[in-house]
C-alpha positions as a Markdown table, in Angstrom:
| # | Residue | x | y | z |
|---|---|---|---|---|
| 1 | Met | -11.6 | -44.4 | -3.3 |
| 2 | Thr | -10.1 | -41.6 | -1.2 |
| 3 | Thr | -8.6 | -38.8 | -3.2 |
| 4 | Tyr | -7.0 | -35.4 | -2.6 |
| 5 | Lys | -10.1 | -33.8 | -4.2 |
| 6 | Asn | -12.3 | -35.6 | -1.7 |
| 7 | Ala | -10.3 | -33.9 | 1.0 |
| 8 | Gly | -11.1 | -30.5 | -0.5 |
| 9 | Val | -8.1 | -29.8 | -2.7 |
| 10 | Asp | -8.7 | -29.8 | -6.4 |
| 11 | Ile | -5.4 | -29.8 | -8.3 |
| 12 | Asp | -7.1 | -29.8 | -11.7 |
| 13 | Thr | -8.8 | -26.5 | -10.8 |
| 14 | Gly | -5.5 | -25.0 | -9.9 |
| 15 | Asn | -4.0 | -26.0 | -13.2 |
| 16 | Lys | -7.0 | -24.5 | -15.0 |
| 17 | Leu | -6.5 | -21.3 | -13.1 |
| 18 | Val | -2.8 | -21.0 | -14.2 |
| 19 | Lys | -3.8 | -21.4 | -17.8 |
| 20 | Ala | -6.6 | -18.9 | -17.5 |
| 21 | Ile | -4.5 | -16.1 | -16.0 |
| 22 | Lys | -1.4 | -16.4 | -18.1 |
| 23 | Pro | -2.5 | -13.9 | -20.8 |
| 24 | Met | -3.6 | -11.4 | -18.1 |
| 25 | Val | -0.4 | -11.7 | -16.0 |
| 26 | Ser | 1.9 | -11.4 | -19.0 |
| 27 | Thr | 0.6 | -7.8 | -19.6 |
| 28 | Ser | 2.6 | -6.8 | -16.5 |
| 29 | Phe | 5.9 | -8.3 | -17.9 |
| 30 | Lys | 8.8 | -6.0 | -18.5 |
| 31 | Pro | 11.6 | -7.0 | -21.0 |
| 32 | Glu | 13.6 | -8.3 | -18.0 |
| 33 | Val | 11.1 | -11.1 | -17.3 |
| 34 | Ile | 12.5 | -14.2 | -19.0 |
| 35 | Ser | 10.0 | -16.8 | -17.7 |
| 36 | Asp | 6.3 | -17.5 | -17.7 |
| 37 | Ile | 4.1 | -18.2 | -14.6 |
| 38 | Gly | 3.6 | -21.8 | -13.7 |
| 39 | Gly | 7.3 | -22.8 | -13.2 |
| 40 | Phe | 9.2 | -23.5 | -10.0 |
| 41 | Gly | 10.3 | -19.9 | -9.9 |
| 42 | Gly | 10.1 | -16.5 | -11.7 |
| 43 | Leu | 13.2 | -15.4 | -13.7 |
| 44 | Phe | 14.1 | -11.8 | -13.9 |
| 45 | Ser | 17.3 | -10.7 | -15.8 |
| 46 | Leu | 18.7 | -7.8 | -13.8 |
| 47 | Asn | 20.7 | -5.1 | -15.6 |
| 48 | Thr | 22.9 | -3.4 | -13.1 |
| 49 | Ser | 25.1 | -1.5 | -15.6 |
| 50 | Lys | 23.3 | 1.8 | -14.9 |
| 51 | Tyr | 24.0 | 1.5 | -11.2 |
| 52 | Lys | 27.3 | 2.3 | -9.5 |
| 53 | Gln | 26.5 | -0.1 | -6.6 |
| 54 | Ser | 23.1 | -1.7 | -7.0 |
| 55 | Val | 21.2 | -2.5 | -3.8 |
| 56 | Leu | 18.1 | -4.8 | -3.8 |
| 57 | Val | 15.3 | -3.7 | -1.6 |
| 58 | Ser | 12.5 | -6.1 | -0.5 |
| 59 | Ser | 9.2 | -5.9 | 1.3 |
| 60 | Thr | 6.3 | -8.1 | 2.1 |
| 61 | Asp | 2.8 | -7.2 | 3.3 |
| 62 | Gly | -0.9 | -8.1 | 3.0 |
| 63 | Val | -4.3 | -6.4 | 2.9 |
| 64 | Gly | -5.5 | -7.3 | 6.4 |
| 65 | Thr | -9.2 | -7.3 | 7.4 |
| 66 | Lys | -10.1 | -5.0 | 4.5 |
| 67 | Leu | -10.7 | -8.4 | 2.8 |
| 68 | Lys | -13.7 | -8.8 | 5.0 |
| 69 | Ile | -15.3 | -5.9 | 3.2 |
| 70 | Ala | -14.6 | -7.6 | -0.1 |
| 71 | Phe | -16.3 | -10.7 | 1.2 |
| 72 | Met | -19.3 | -8.7 | 2.4 |
| 73 | Met | -19.6 | -6.9 | -1.0 |
| 74 | Asp | -18.7 | -9.9 | -3.0 |
| 75 | Lys | -16.3 | -7.6 | -4.9 |
| 76 | His | -12.8 | -8.9 | -5.5 |
| 77 | Asp | -11.3 | -6.9 | -8.3 |
| 78 | Thr | -9.6 | -4.1 | -6.3 |
| 79 | Val | -8.0 | -5.8 | -3.2 |
| 80 | Gly | -5.2 | -6.9 | -5.4 |
| 81 | Ile | -4.3 | -3.2 | -6.0 |
| 82 | Asp | -4.2 | -2.8 | -2.2 |
| 83 | Leu | -1.8 | -5.8 | -2.0 |
| 84 | Val | 0.6 | -4.3 | -4.5 |
| 85 | Ala | 0.4 | -0.8 | -3.0 |
| 86 | Met | 1.2 | -1.9 | 0.5 |
| 87 | Cys | 4.4 | -3.6 | -0.8 |
| 88 | Val | 5.7 | -1.1 | -3.5 |
| 89 | Asn | 4.9 | 2.0 | -1.4 |
| 90 | Asp | 7.3 | 0.7 | 1.2 |
| 91 | Val | 10.2 | 0.0 | -1.2 |
| 92 | Val | 9.8 | 3.3 | -3.0 |
| 93 | Ser | 10.1 | 5.1 | 0.4 |
| 94 | Leu | 13.7 | 4.0 | 0.3 |
| 95 | Gly | 14.1 | 5.5 | -3.2 |
| 96 | Ala | 14.0 | 2.1 | -4.8 |
| 97 | Lys | 12.3 | 1.2 | -8.1 |
| 98 | Pro | 10.1 | -1.9 | -7.8 |
| 99 | Leu | 11.2 | -4.6 | -10.2 |
| 100 | Phe | 8.9 | -7.6 | -9.6 |
| 101 | Leu | 6.3 | -9.0 | -7.3 |
| 102 | Leu | 5.2 | -12.4 | -6.2 |
| 103 | Asp | 1.7 | -13.1 | -4.7 |
| 104 | Tyr | 0.3 | -15.7 | -2.3 |
| 105 | Ile | -3.4 | -16.5 | -2.3 |
| 106 | Ser | -4.7 | -18.9 | 0.3 |
| 107 | Thr | -8.4 | -19.9 | 0.3 |
| 108 | Gly | -10.8 | -22.5 | 1.6 |
| 109 | Lys | -12.0 | -23.4 | -1.9 |
| 110 | Leu | -10.6 | -22.3 | -5.2 |
| 111 | Phe | -13.1 | -20.5 | -7.4 |
| 112 | Ile | -11.5 | -19.7 | -10.8 |
| 113 | Asp | -13.7 | -16.6 | -11.6 |
| 114 | Lys | -13.2 | -15.1 | -8.2 |
| 115 | Thr | -9.4 | -15.7 | -8.2 |
| 116 | Lys | -9.1 | -14.2 | -11.7 |
| 117 | Leu | -10.7 | -11.0 | -10.3 |
| 118 | Ile | -8.3 | -10.9 | -7.5 |
| 119 | Ile | -5.3 | -11.4 | -9.8 |
| 120 | Ser | -6.7 | -8.8 | -12.2 |
| 121 | Gly | -6.3 | -6.3 | -9.4 |
| 122 | Ile | -2.8 | -7.4 | -8.7 |
| 123 | Val | -1.9 | -7.1 | -12.4 |
| 124 | Asp | -3.5 | -3.6 | -12.4 |
| 125 | Gly | -1.4 | -2.6 | -9.3 |
| 126 | Cys | 1.8 | -3.9 | -10.9 |
| 127 | Ile | 1.2 | -1.9 | -14.0 |
| 128 | Gln | 0.5 | 1.2 | -12.0 |
| 129 | Ala | 3.8 | 0.6 | -10.1 |
| 130 | Gly | 5.8 | -0.3 | -13.2 |
| 131 | Cys | 6.8 | -3.7 | -11.9 |
| 132 | Ser | 6.1 | -7.3 | -13.1 |
| 133 | Leu | 4.1 | -10.0 | -11.5 |
| 134 | Ile | 6.4 | -13.0 | -12.2 |
| 135 | Gly | 4.9 | -15.7 | -10.1 |
| 136 | Gly | 3.0 | -16.7 | -7.0 |
| 137 | Glu | 1.2 | -19.5 | -5.2 |
| 138 | Thr | -2.5 | -20.3 | -4.8 |
| 139 | Ala | -3.1 | -22.6 | -1.8 |
| 140 | Glu | -6.4 | -24.4 | -1.3 |
| 141 | Met | -6.7 | -25.1 | 2.4 |
| 142 | Pro | -10.3 | -26.1 | 3.3 |
| 143 | Ser | -9.5 | -26.8 | 7.0 |
| 144 | Phe | -8.1 | -23.2 | 7.4 |
| 145 | Tyr | -10.6 | -21.1 | 5.6 |
| 146 | Ser | -14.4 | -21.4 | 5.4 |
| 147 | Gly | -16.3 | -21.2 | 2.2 |
| 148 | Gly | -14.9 | -18.7 | -0.3 |
| 149 | Ser | -12.9 | -16.7 | 2.2 |
| 150 | Tyr | -9.2 | -16.1 | 1.4 |
| 151 | Asp | -6.1 | -14.2 | 2.4 |
| 152 | Leu | -3.5 | -12.4 | 0.4 |
| 153 | Ala | 0.2 | -11.7 | 0.8 |
| 154 | Gly | 2.7 | -10.0 | -1.5 |
| 155 | Phe | 6.5 | -10.0 | -1.8 |
| 156 | Val | 8.2 | -7.3 | -3.8 |
| 157 | Val | 11.8 | -6.7 | -4.8 |
| 158 | Gly | 13.2 | -3.3 | -6.0 |
| 159 | Ile | 16.5 | -1.7 | -6.8 |
| 160 | Val | 18.3 | 1.5 | -5.9 |
| 161 | Asp | 21.9 | 2.8 | -6.2 |
| 162 | Tyr | 23.7 | 2.7 | -2.9 |
| 163 | Asp | 24.4 | 6.4 | -3.1 |
| 164 | Asn | 20.7 | 7.2 | -3.7 |
| 165 | Ile | 19.2 | 5.3 | -0.8 |
| 166 | Ile | 16.7 | 7.5 | 1.1 |
| 167 | Asp | 16.8 | 6.4 | 4.7 |
| 168 | Gly | 16.2 | 9.6 | 6.6 |
| 169 | Ser | 19.9 | 10.0 | 7.6 |
| 170 | Thr | 20.1 | 13.4 | 5.8 |
| 171 | Ile | 17.0 | 14.9 | 7.4 |
| 172 | Lys | 18.0 | 18.2 | 9.0 |
| 173 | Lys | 16.5 | 21.2 | 10.9 |
| 174 | Glu | 14.1 | 23.3 | 8.9 |
| 175 | Asp | 13.2 | 20.6 | 6.4 |
| 176 | Val | 9.6 | 20.8 | 5.4 |
| 177 | Leu | 7.1 | 18.0 | 5.7 |
| 178 | Ile | 5.0 | 17.6 | 2.6 |
| 179 | Gly | 2.0 | 15.4 | 2.8 |
| 180 | Ile | 0.6 | 13.7 | -0.3 |
| 181 | Ala | -3.1 | 12.9 | -0.1 |
| 182 | Ser | -4.3 | 9.4 | 0.4 |
| 183 | Ser | -7.2 | 7.9 | -1.6 |
| 184 | Gly | -9.1 | 7.0 | 1.6 |
| 185 | Leu | -8.5 | 4.5 | 4.4 |
| 186 | His | -6.0 | 2.6 | 2.3 |
| 187 | Ser | -5.4 | -0.8 | 4.1 |
| 188 | Asn | -5.1 | 0.0 | 7.8 |
| 189 | Gly | -7.5 | 0.2 | 10.7 |
| 190 | Tyr | -10.2 | -2.0 | 9.3 |
| 191 | Ser | -10.7 | -4.0 | 12.5 |
| 192 | Leu | -11.7 | -0.8 | 14.2 |
| 193 | Val | -13.7 | 0.4 | 11.2 |
| 194 | Arg | -15.8 | -2.8 | 11.1 |
| 195 | Lys | -16.4 | -2.7 | 14.8 |
| 196 | Ile | -17.7 | 0.9 | 14.7 |
| 197 | Leu | -19.7 | 0.7 | 11.5 |
| 198 | Phe | -21.1 | -2.8 | 11.6 |
| 199 | Asp | -21.1 | -3.9 | 15.2 |
| 200 | Asp | -21.7 | -0.7 | 17.1 |
| 201 | Leu | -23.7 | 1.3 | 14.6 |
| 202 | Asp | -25.3 | -1.8 | 12.9 |
| 203 | Leu | -25.0 | -0.1 | 9.4 |
| 204 | Asp | -25.7 | -2.0 | 6.2 |
| 205 | Ile | -22.8 | -2.4 | 3.8 |
| 206 | Asn | -24.9 | -1.0 | 1.0 |
| 207 | Ser | -26.2 | 2.1 | 2.9 |
| 208 | Lys | -24.8 | 5.5 | 2.2 |
| 209 | Met | -23.2 | 7.9 | 4.6 |
| 210 | Met | -24.5 | 11.4 | 4.8 |
| 211 | Gly | -23.1 | 13.6 | 2.0 |
| 212 | Asn | -21.5 | 10.6 | 0.2 |
| 213 | Glu | -23.0 | 9.1 | -3.0 |
| 214 | Arg | -20.9 | 6.0 | -2.6 |
| 215 | Ser | -22.2 | 3.1 | -0.4 |
| 216 | Ile | -20.3 | 2.3 | 2.7 |
| 217 | Gly | -18.9 | -0.8 | 1.1 |
| 218 | Asp | -17.7 | 1.1 | -2.0 |
| 219 | Glu | -16.1 | 3.8 | 0.2 |
| 220 | Leu | -14.2 | 1.2 | 2.3 |
| 221 | Leu | -13.0 | -0.7 | -0.8 |
| 222 | Ile | -11.4 | 2.3 | -2.5 |
| 223 | Pro | -7.9 | 1.0 | -3.4 |
| 224 | Thr | -4.8 | 2.1 | -1.7 |
| 225 | Lys | -3.0 | 4.7 | -3.8 |
| 226 | Ile | 0.2 | 3.7 | -5.4 |
| 227 | Tyr | 2.8 | 6.5 | -5.2 |
| 228 | Val | 5.7 | 4.8 | -7.1 |
| 229 | Lys | 5.8 | 6.9 | -10.3 |
| 230 | Thr | 5.2 | 10.1 | -8.4 |
| 231 | Ile | 8.0 | 9.5 | -5.9 |
| 232 | Leu | 10.5 | 8.3 | -8.6 |
| 233 | Ser | 9.8 | 11.4 | -10.6 |
| 234 | Leu | 10.4 | 13.6 | -7.6 |
| 235 | Ile | 13.6 | 11.8 | -6.7 |
| 236 | Asp | 15.0 | 12.6 | -10.2 |
| 237 | Glu | 14.3 | 16.3 | -9.8 |
| 238 | Phe | 14.7 | 17.2 | -6.2 |
| 239 | Asp | 16.8 | 16.5 | -3.1 |
| 240 | Ile | 14.4 | 14.3 | -1.0 |
| 241 | His | 15.8 | 13.7 | 2.6 |
| 242 | Gly | 13.2 | 11.3 | 3.8 |
| 243 | Ile | 10.0 | 9.5 | 2.8 |
| 244 | Ser | 7.4 | 7.9 | 5.2 |
| 245 | His | 4.7 | 5.6 | 4.0 |
| 246 | Ile | 1.8 | 6.3 | 6.4 |
| 247 | Thr | 0.4 | 2.8 | 7.3 |
| 248 | Gly | -0.4 | 1.3 | 10.6 |
| 249 | Gly | 0.7 | 3.6 | 13.4 |
| 250 | Gly | -0.3 | 6.7 | 11.5 |
| 251 | Leu | 1.7 | 9.8 | 11.0 |
| 252 | Glu | 3.3 | 9.8 | 14.4 |
| 253 | Glu | 4.9 | 6.4 | 14.3 |
| 254 | Asn | 5.7 | 6.2 | 10.6 |
| 255 | Ile | 7.5 | 9.6 | 10.6 |
| 256 | Ala | 9.4 | 8.7 | 13.7 |
| 257 | Arg | 10.8 | 5.6 | 12.1 |
| 258 | Ile | 13.1 | 7.5 | 9.8 |
| 259 | Leu | 14.1 | 10.5 | 11.9 |
| 260 | Pro | 17.8 | 10.7 | 12.8 |
| 261 | Glu | 18.9 | 11.2 | 16.4 |
| 262 | Gly | 18.4 | 14.6 | 17.8 |
| 263 | His | 15.5 | 15.6 | 15.4 |
| 264 | Gln | 11.8 | 16.0 | 15.9 |
| 265 | Ala | 9.0 | 16.3 | 13.4 |
| 266 | Ile | 6.2 | 18.8 | 14.1 |
| 267 | Val | 3.0 | 18.0 | 12.3 |
| 268 | Tyr | 0.3 | 20.6 | 12.2 |
| 269 | Thr | -2.9 | 18.5 | 11.9 |
| 270 | Asp | -5.0 | 21.5 | 10.8 |
| 271 | Ser | -2.9 | 22.1 | 7.7 |
| 272 | Trp | -5.0 | 19.8 | 5.4 |
| 273 | Leu | -8.6 | 18.9 | 5.0 |
| 274 | Ile | -9.3 | 15.6 | 6.6 |
| 275 | Pro | -11.7 | 13.5 | 4.3 |
| 276 | Pro | -15.2 | 12.9 | 5.5 |
| 277 | Ile | -14.8 | 9.1 | 6.0 |
| 278 | Phe | -12.3 | 9.8 | 8.8 |
| 279 | Glu | -14.5 | 12.4 | 10.4 |
| 280 | Phe | -17.5 | 10.0 | 10.2 |
| 281 | Ile | -15.5 | 7.3 | 12.0 |
| 282 | Lys | -14.2 | 9.7 | 14.6 |
| 283 | Asp | -17.6 | 11.3 | 15.4 |
| 284 | Lys | -19.9 | 8.2 | 15.2 |
| 285 | Gly | -17.5 | 5.9 | 16.9 |
| 286 | Ser | -16.5 | 8.4 | 19.6 |
| 287 | Val | -12.8 | 7.9 | 18.7 |
| 288 | Ser | -10.3 | 10.4 | 20.2 |
| 289 | Lys | -8.1 | 12.5 | 18.0 |
| 290 | Glu | -5.1 | 10.7 | 19.4 |
| 291 | Glu | -6.5 | 7.3 | 18.5 |
| 292 | Met | -7.5 | 8.4 | 15.0 |
| 293 | Phe | -4.0 | 9.6 | 14.3 |
| 294 | Lys | -2.5 | 6.5 | 15.8 |
| 295 | Thr | -4.6 | 4.2 | 13.7 |
| 296 | Phe | -5.4 | 5.9 | 10.3 |
| 297 | Asn | -3.7 | 8.0 | 7.7 |
| 298 | Asn | -6.3 | 10.7 | 8.0 |
| 299 | Gly | -5.9 | 11.7 | 4.4 |
| 300 | Ile | -2.1 | 11.7 | 4.1 |
| 301 | Gly | -0.7 | 8.6 | 2.5 |
| 302 | Met | 3.0 | 9.7 | 2.1 |
| 303 | Val | 5.1 | 12.3 | 3.8 |
| 304 | Leu | 8.3 | 13.8 | 2.2 |
| 305 | Met | 11.0 | 15.6 | 4.1 |
| 306 | Val | 12.5 | 18.2 | 1.8 |
| 307 | Pro | 14.9 | 21.1 | 2.2 |
| 308 | Leu | 13.1 | 24.4 | 2.9 |
| 309 | Leu | 14.4 | 26.0 | -0.4 |
| 310 | Glu | 13.0 | 23.1 | -2.5 |
| 311 | Ala | 9.6 | 22.8 | -0.8 |
| 312 | Asp | 7.7 | 25.2 | -3.2 |
| 313 | Gly | 9.2 | 23.4 | -6.2 |
| 314 | Val | 8.2 | 20.0 | -4.9 |
| 315 | Leu | 4.6 | 21.2 | -4.2 |
| 316 | Met | 4.3 | 22.7 | -7.7 |
| 317 | Arg | 5.6 | 19.5 | -9.3 |
| 318 | Leu | 3.2 | 17.4 | -7.3 |
| 319 | Lys | 0.3 | 19.6 | -8.5 |
| 320 | Glu | 1.5 | 19.2 | -12.1 |
| 321 | Met | 1.3 | 15.5 | -11.6 |
| 322 | Gly | -2.2 | 15.7 | -10.4 |
| 323 | Glu | -1.5 | 15.0 | -6.7 |
| 324 | Glu | -3.0 | 16.8 | -3.8 |
| 325 | Ala | -0.2 | 17.8 | -1.5 |
| 326 | Tyr | 0.2 | 20.1 | 1.5 |
| 327 | Pro | 3.0 | 21.5 | 3.6 |
| 328 | Ile | 2.1 | 19.9 | 6.9 |
| 329 | Gly | 5.0 | 20.4 | 9.2 |
| 330 | Glu | 8.7 | 21.0 | 9.9 |
| 331 | Ile | 11.8 | 19.4 | 11.3 |
| 332 | Met | 13.3 | 20.7 | 14.5 |
| 333 | Gln | 16.4 | 19.8 | 16.5 |
| 334 | Val | 16.0 | 18.4 | 20.0 |
| 335 | Arg | 18.2 | 16.9 | 22.7 |
| 336 | Ser | 15.7 | 14.1 | 23.4 |
| 337 | Glu | 15.0 | 10.9 | 21.4 |
| 338 | Pro | 13.8 | 11.4 | 17.8 |
| 339 | Gly | 10.1 | 11.4 | 17.4 |
| 340 | Ala | 7.1 | 13.1 | 15.8 |
| 341 | Val | 4.7 | 15.5 | 17.6 |
| 342 | Leu | 1.2 | 16.1 | 16.3 |
| 343 | Leu | -0.3 | 19.5 | 17.0 |
């Protein structure tokens, strides 16, 4: 007899997974969550009374080919953090507090233990970001993915008061650019990284780079830093004119995205210590400085644009919160199109 299971899709395994992850997922629930996972939708009771004019902010993203490293290492408990980070860091860049997240996991064959590890990372990331994982979808698609490979996508919704939206429109001349350190490569540029390290240099995933006690695989799997609580704390205390999440496109493109007309950001690329992993990729892969800064974060995961008189206070507060941060540039007025210049 022909069945769906014979075609490669096991509904019973999917149901077992939902039961297995319910206790873990519920640890991310805030009081506003009024449903459990497994229904047709997640329910979130939104209290707008503390907002004059509440605005919902949404974002979606994935982890990209960093997942290939997880496959090579057979280590799946951190990529979920990356998934959450790539979504929530975007919405907090607009001054929004993340409320809830949905995940989507597509795979060739559903393995409960592996999927639980992936979801444990997503739950961890949600807790770090102060949001709730209220639902998701796990799709078993044997004709799309081979073996135990999978892909991830995340969808987050946040909230901000209309008057408190940070969109870069108040950026002005003499604002200081403050860079907050990244935890490593985060989740961008991995196609180039894999080409250099594994195709061109033929390195082993478990070998160690000079001066680094971690294996290459462990270094590449360091989770993307989640900046939500840090940024929300700063917004409460200081006048932040702009926030750029440094993802694909690097400092130049992501800073330029929020600059108002007639303004230019000058970034002094020697104003912070670039972590060894980036120097290793640059030197061993013969990658130009321009290409490095177009592809990677180079040690800066978030950039804040703050008034000159508040810059020292912001830097001091970041230090108190345990963040590494540096004044990395300034805003100038220009007659040309807005943009960022790296020096």
